[in-house]
N, C-alpha and C positions, 0 to 999 in steps of 0.2 A: 504494500500500500504506500503510495507516494503522497504525503501531505501537501506538497507544493502544487499539486494539480487540483486541490480542493479549496473551499472557502467556507467561512462561517455563515450558516444560514439564519443566524439570529437577527431579526429586523432592527433591534436596538443596539447592535454591536457596531462600534466605529470601523471595524475591519471587515464588515460584511461584504461578500461578493468579490473580495480582493485575493488574488493568488500570487501577487508579486512581493508579499511580505512574509517573513518567517514568523507567522502568528499562530500556527497550529502545531500541536504536539500529539503524538500517539498516546491515546488513553487506554485502549484495550485492543490488542491485536486479535484476540479470539472473537470478540464481539464486533470488531470493525468500527470502533468508535474513536473520535478525536476530541481533543480539548483545545479550545481557543484561548490564547493568552490574553486577548484584549478584554473579553467579557467573562472568562472563566467557565463558560458552559461547555458541556460535551454534546456531541451529535454523532449520528450514524453516517457512515460513508455512503449509504444508500438513500439518505434523505434528499428529496428533490427529484427522485426517479420513480418509475412504476414499481420497482422492487422494494420500496420502503415498507417495512412492517409486513413482509410476506415471508411465510415459512417455506414456501416452495422454492427449490433451487432456481438460480437465475437462468441457467441454461434451459430449464423446462419452460419457464414463463416466456423466454425468447422464442422457443420453438412454437408454442401455442399462438403467440402474436403473429409470428411469421406465417403460420398456416391460415389464420384468420385473414391476414392481409393478402393472401393469394387465393381466396375464394372458397376455403374450406368452411362448411357450416358448423355452427356451434354444436349441433347434435352429434356430428361425427367425432369431434374432439372429446365430447363427454363419453362416448362409447369407447374411444381409443385409449384415453388416459384415465378415465374413471373419476374425473373431477365433477363437482357439482356445477350445474349450469349457471347458477348465480355467481360462483367464483370466476368462471371464465368470462362472463359478462363484465364483472368488476375489473378484471385485468384489462379487458378491451377498452372500457370507459376511461380507466386511469391512463392507459397508453395514449388514448386520443387527446386527453388534456395535456399530457406531457409533450406530444408531437406538436400540438398547437402552440405551446410556449416556445419550442425549439424553432418552429417556422417563423414566429414573430421576432425572435432574437437574431436568427441567422439569415433570413430571407427578407422579411418585411422591413427590417431596420437598415438595409443596405440598398440605396437607390442605384439603378442600373440604366444603361443606355439600351432600352428595350427594342427599339427599331420597329418591330412588328409584334403585335399582340392579337391573339384570336380568342374570342369569348363565345360561350354557348351554354345551354341549359340541358339538364337531364330530368326527365319526368320519372319520379320514383313512387311506386305504389307501396304503401305501408298499411299496417293494421288500423291506423288512425285516419286513413284517407290518403289522398295524393299529395306529395310534396315535390318541390322543385329544388334542384341543386345547380347553381350557376358557377361556372368555372372559367378561369383565364389562364392562358399559356403564352410564354415567350417563345417565338418561333425559332430563332437562331440557335438557342441552347436547349430547347424543349423543356425549359424550367417551368414547373407549375407555380403560378404566382399566388393563387389563393382561391377561395370559394365561399359561397354563402348558401345556406339552406333555409327555405321559407315555405310556408304552406300555400302561398299565392304567387303566381307568375306575374307580378305587378311591377310598378316603378320602384318601389322600395327595395325589392330584390336586386334589380339591375343597378340601381344607384349605389347600393352597398358594395357590389362587385366593382363598379367603376371607381369608387373611392379607394378600394384596395389597390387597383392598378395605378391610380394617381399617386398613392403613397410610395410606390416602388419605382416610379419613373423619374428620370432626370429630364430637364427641359431641353430635349433634343428632338430632331425630326422623328415622328412616330406614326405608324400605320396601324389603325384599329380595324380589324376584319370581324364582322358579326353576321348574323343571319337577318332575316327580314323583319324582326321585331322592332317596332318603331321606338320603343323605350330606350334602346341602346343609344340612339343618336342623341336624344335629349340628355341622358345620364352622362355620357362622355363629354358633351359640350359643357355641362354644368361642373363636372369634376376637373377638367383640364383648363382651369383659369386661376388667376391669382389677384390679390388685392393690390392696388396702387394708390398711394396717398394723393389727394387732390392738392394742387398748388393754391396757396392763399387760404386754405380752409384748415382750421386747427385740428378738428377731429373728423374730417371727412376723408373718404376713400371710395374708389370705384373698382369694379371688376374688369380685368383685361384677359382676353383669351390667349392661350399659348400659341406661338407661331408654329407653322409647319406641322400641324396635327391633321392627318388625313383619316377619313372614315369611309369605309366601303362596306357594301352589303352583298351577300349571296342569297338570293331569293329563289326557292325551289317551288315549282308548280307542277302538278300532275293533271294532265288533260288527256282524256280518252285512253288512259292506261300508259301514257308516255310521260316521262319526266323531262321538264324544261327548266333550265337553270338561267337565271337572269343576274348579271353582275352590275351593280350600281356604284357609282362614285358619288357619295353624298357630300363630301367635303374634301378639299385639297386638289392639287394639280396632278394631272396624269403623269407628268415627268417625275415628280417626287414619288408617286406611288410605284412606278416602275423601278426607280433606283432602290427603294427600300425592299421591294420584292427580290430583286437580284442580289442584294446584300444579305438577306436573311434566308432565302430559299435556294438561290443559285439559278433557278429556272422556273418556268410556270407563270401563271397569272394570278388574278384575284381568286382566292379560295378560302375555305375554312376546314381543309382536310386535316390539319394538325390537331386542332382542338377536337374534331370528331374522332380522331384516333385515340386521343386521351379519354374521351367518353367511353370508347370501347374497352380501354384498359381498366377503367373503374368498374364497368359492368362485369368484366371478367374476374376482377380481384375482390369485389364485394358481393357476397352471396345475396344480400338484400336487394341489390340492383339488377339481378338477373331476371329477365322477363319470364313470366309463367313460373315463378318460384314459390315454394311453400315456406321459405325462410324469410318472411317479411319482417322488417324492423317495426318495433312497437312504439318507439319514441323518436322525435327528431334529434335528440341528443346523441342517439346511437348512430344516426347518419353522419352527424358532424364529426364524431369521434372516428368513424371509419374513413371519412374523407381525409382527415388530417394524417391518420396513420398511413394510408395508402399513398397520399401525396408526398409525405416525407420520405417513405421508402422509395418512391419513384424519383425523387430529387437527389437523394444522397446515397442510396444503396444499389439502384438498378442501372446497369450499363446499357447504353443505347447504341445500336449498330450504326446509326447515322452520325453519331458523334465521335467515333473512333478516329484516331490519327495514324497516319502511315509513317513509321519510323525506319529510316535506313540504317542498316548494320554493315555497310561496306560491301565487300565482295560476297557476303553471305546472303545478300538480298535485303529483305525488310520484314518487319512484323508490325502488327497492329496494336496500338495502345488504346485500351478501353477507357471510356470516360462516362461519368454520370452528368446529368444536367447541372448539378451544383458545381461539379468540377469544371465543366465547360464555361460556366458563368463566373468563375473565379471566387466562389464563396467558400471553397475548401481546397485542400491540396492533395487529397487522397480519396479513395473509394471507401465509404463507411460500411461496417457490418451492422446488422440489425441490433445486436447487443450494444454496440458502440452508440447507436442512435438512442436507444432506450436508456443508456447510462449517462448520456450527456446532461450535465447539470447547468441550468440556465442561471447566470449570476444575477444577484439582486442589484437594484439601482444603488448608486453611491450614498453613503450615510451622510446626513447633514446634522450638525449639532443644533439642538433646540433649547432655547432658554425659556425659563418661566416668566410669567408676567411680573413677579416680584422676586427680588434676590439676584445674586450674581453667581457666576461659576467660581468654584473653589480652585485653589492652586493645583490640586490633584486632578480635577476635571480638565483644567487647561493643559496640563502635561499629557493627560490621556488623549485629548483631541489632537494635540500637536504631534504625538507619536504615531497614531493610527489613522487619522483622517486626512492627513496632508500628503 
């Protein structure tokens, strides 16, 4: 166990979330506990992961989550491993919350030059009725950018997805490819704008749209048994759209093929999304957990054939270097394992000293803050 790779999870500790200081000491090797020198508290090395307070071995939980994230139904795992169904569902729900935090820390907090983004929705049939899952994908790196689950396919669902894409985007030329749903155009136009202070007005400001934002639609019609595809340019110049397509795809035209392939991947890997399935989800929280688990495994653990690089080895020819979407986007430097993903601890925000309304800090408190919080 390496204490330098951990951090104190105590919210009131001045050294919380910091791994660059020698603030941890091994408290119990048998129990896997550490002691923080700043606050004096002990904590488990599994705290902040789905393995915390679980008696089942880490390898077994990792195997179960891996099977669930590849389309295996819960009933099959119960029959194979002998676990209670509620235990398996609890592992799945906890893993979903953990992957959501990892996605927010490693993906959503690092803006990228997206160039082209494709968005689409999946209709999901559950025991509580029909739900909709909206997803977004970065085309050049196949990086899953995020998703939203809602009971209605309305403007709130699309606007929440557009806001997630806006959070990840740098102010660069960007192509947004969607289907024929009119809510996408309005949502992206509202999301991709910024406030600008008005001259001569003390507290006034106005909204200004981002430049070089292009929006295209792929509308599919079925007439007399034949499928007709209409490609529309809603916003932006044709020259800009062609340049972005060539930079991200290399060839082809306006399409939504990449996000549709991602939809197929989720339907293959989530048993609740399979059409004509008997393993329906009971709650929307289960869909959200499954979306983040499969999405994080897709980004950090799954190698994509289209992302591999050709590496020359001299007279011996060449071999292919496999890459994941997160590796292609520069968010990590290696291919993660499922256990590494589930064991990743998201650091807490930096600690800030708080003073009471009356009284002052003592000399010991000042020395404590100076030592650990600076």
